[in-house]
N, C-alpha and C positions, 0 to 999 in steps of 0.2 A: 284735235289736231289742226282742223280747218281754221279754227279761231286763231291758233298760234301762228299758222302760216300767214293769215291776214295781218296779224300784229306785226310780224317780222317784216313783211312787205311794206306796210305803212312806215315802219321804222327805217327801212332801207331808203325809201323815198325822202323821208325827212332828213336822214343823215346826209344825203347829198346836198340838200338845201342848206343845212346848218353848217356843213363843212366849209362852205364859201364864206360863212359869217364868222368862222373861227371859233366855234363852240368848243369848250374845253372840259366841262364837268358833266358828262353823260352818266346815267345810272342804268346798269344792267341788272335787273332782278332775275335771279336764277333759282332753279330748284335747290341748289346747295348754298345760297346766300346772295349777297348783293356785292357788285363790283362797281366802283367809281373809277371811270376811265374815259378816254376819248375814243369814239367809235371811228375807226380808220376805214373799214370797208365791210361790205355785207355780201352774202350769197345765199343761195337756197339751202345750203348745208351748214353755214357757220357765219359768225361775225368775227372780225379781227379788231381788238382794242389795243390801245397803247396805255399802260398803266405807269404811273410814276415817272412821266415824261419820256421814258425810253424803253421800258420793258414791254414787248409785244406779245399778246396772248390770243389764242383762238378759243372761241366759246361755240360749241355745237348748238344748232338751233333748238334741238330737243331738250336742252337745259335751260332755255330762256323762257321766262314767264312774260316779261314785258321789258321795254326799253323806254327810258325817259331821257329826252335830250335837253341839254342846257339851252335855254333861250327859246324853247318851243312855245307856241301860243297856248294859252290856257284852255282854248277850245279843243286843242289836240289832246290834252290830258283828259278833258271831259269825254271826248269821243272813245279814247282807249278804255276809260273806266266803265263807260256804258257797254262797250264791246264785251269786256271781261264779265260783266254781269249778265250778258245774254240779251240785253236790251238793243237790238240791232237798229230799230227805227230811230231810237234816240242817238245812237252812234252815227248814223248817216246824217241826221240833222245837225249834229255837232260838226261833222266833217264839212258839211256845206257852208259853215260859218268860218272855217279856217282860211286865213288870208296870208 
């Protein structure tokens, strides 16, 4: 649970950064499948996504495995993968390289 909270928190920070850049094809990996949408907002309880340009949906954080944002740096993807593997030192090293 702690790891999921960290992933969602990292995702929320990145969502704010990427929203300014106009990211459009985010990927939300859920326990029930994958959603391709634009992350509109995040909170400690849920994320709100926009699917198919207009349809807004809420996804509870306990259903989220990870979020990949369109245009995110490859080092962010590396950090997330290391975090999910439990390799925390490598995750921190990769996060240090994110610009």
